[in-house]
C-alpha positions, 0 to 999 in steps of 0.5 A: 500500500502506498501513494502515487503522485498525480495531477488532477484537473479538478475536484469534480473529476474525482467525485464523478468516479463513485469508487474514489474518495477525495480527502482534503484539509483546509489551511490549518490555523496556528491553534490546530496542530493535527486534524483528521482528514475527512472525505468530501464524498463518503462511499465507504464505511468510516475509517476505511480508505478506498483503493484509488482514493485521492489525497490532496496536501496543501502547502504547510501540511503533512499527511500521515496514512494510519492503519490500525494505529501504525503509520504506513505512509507519509507525504509532506509535498504539496499536491494530489496523491492516489492511494494504491494497494498494489504499491509500496510506501513512497514517503514523500517527505518534501523539505522535511529532514532525513531524520523523518525517513529514519523515523519511518524506517523504525516504524516499518520494521515493526509493521508488515504491509500485507496489501489488504484493507486494515480494520481501521484506516485514517488520514491525519493532516499535520500543521508544519507552519510556524506556530507563533505568538506563544507568550513567555515571561519570568515570574521571578527575577533571574540572576544575570552576570553584569559586566561593564568595562567602562565602569569596572563592573562585574557582578550579578544583577537580576532581570525580568523579561517577557516576550513571544516565541515560535516553534515548528513541527519538524518530525510529524512521525514523532509528533503523532507517535508520542504526542497526538495519536489517534485523536477523534477529530482535532489536536489543538496547540492549547493541549500542549502549550503549558507543558511546552512553555514550562520546558521553554522557561527551564531551558531559557534560564539555563541559556541565559545563565550561559550567555551572561557568563561571557559578560554583557549588559542586559540591554545587549540580550537583543543582539544575542537572540539567535545565540539563545535560540541555538543554546535552547534547542541544544538543551531541549534536543531530547524533550522537544526534538527527539521526543515530540519532533518540535523545534524552537524557531525564534524568540522576540523580547518585548521587555527586559527590566531590572528591579528599581533598586538595582537600576539605581545602583547601576545608574549611580555607578555610571554617573560616578564613572562619568564624573571621575574623568577630570574634563567632565568633573571640571565642566560639571563644576563650572556649570554648578558655579554658574547656576549658583551665581544666577540663583544668588542674583535672583535673591531679592531679599538677601543679595549680599548674604547670598553672594557672600555664601557663594563667595565662600563656596567659590573660593573653595571651588576655585581650589578644587578647579585649580586642583583639577586643572593642575592634575590635567596639566600634570597628566598632559605634561607627563604624557609630553615628557614620556613622548620626549623620552621615547623619542630619544630611544627611537633609533635604539629600539625596533620600529614595531616596539616604538610604534606600540609604545607611542600607541600606549601613551596616546591612549591615555589622553 
């Protein structure tokens, strides 16, 4: 028993032959993973596929021929196929991977094709399209290693994130054999959604821990979604791939947040790092000095006292400013002096060593 690919002009041409039935399945929505095929014209008893019946397969579908609970043929190529008792299984796997053929061979070892009508024959259509818009989110914050060389930070933060993921059935045989089975009519995605989401989150935690070990900011996770997907597929190879014939395809983050307290700590560290640069500190001080003068000038009731207070602060501030400027001058003089000394060694060391040292000194400016 097997399928023969054919070309038929119209459905009506098939229905004109009383000995043929036409099995067809409309486009399957994302909420349906598998649906039992029904004949557009019933000429035989239920769960019997008449010899010469036509099976039509649409894009994004796979048809499984089942006899007494066993898969006896599979087709995932779009087109029309005739069911013929006299032929062997053809296995039209289309774009499906070679692993599907291996899955079929394992089944065929346990099943002998007698070429006779079985007690129970069915056709199931599997949805091979992307199953999208599956929501996920972290109920509790996840530990995340935060690394920022610019502020010399390397410590654990906690992040919360939410988004959507998509998956796809890549091995219909495994999906039918281990998950859906001989359903009466339809197998909905909601029947497996919560289990997949729970396993998704477990793998997501592991992948996030692994990816954060290389050192990054939480906001940079958006650049590593493909890496996270690959890591998760590796983690779920047994539970999703080998058991269910399902593969994670993509992740889309909608939000990545830090707890308020940790966000304040991070902001303070970044501000301190910014003000540690002498040029920034000096500029910030000059801005504050100008603001203080404008505030004193607007004080109608106590201009003299206000300016006196500002004068005291200004004197102290001038000392700080001179110190900052002196430190900057000292730094610049130090660099200039080092360049002069290096110039004396120009002919005494290799050009490579000289250029490397020049680059090292100039990087401190």
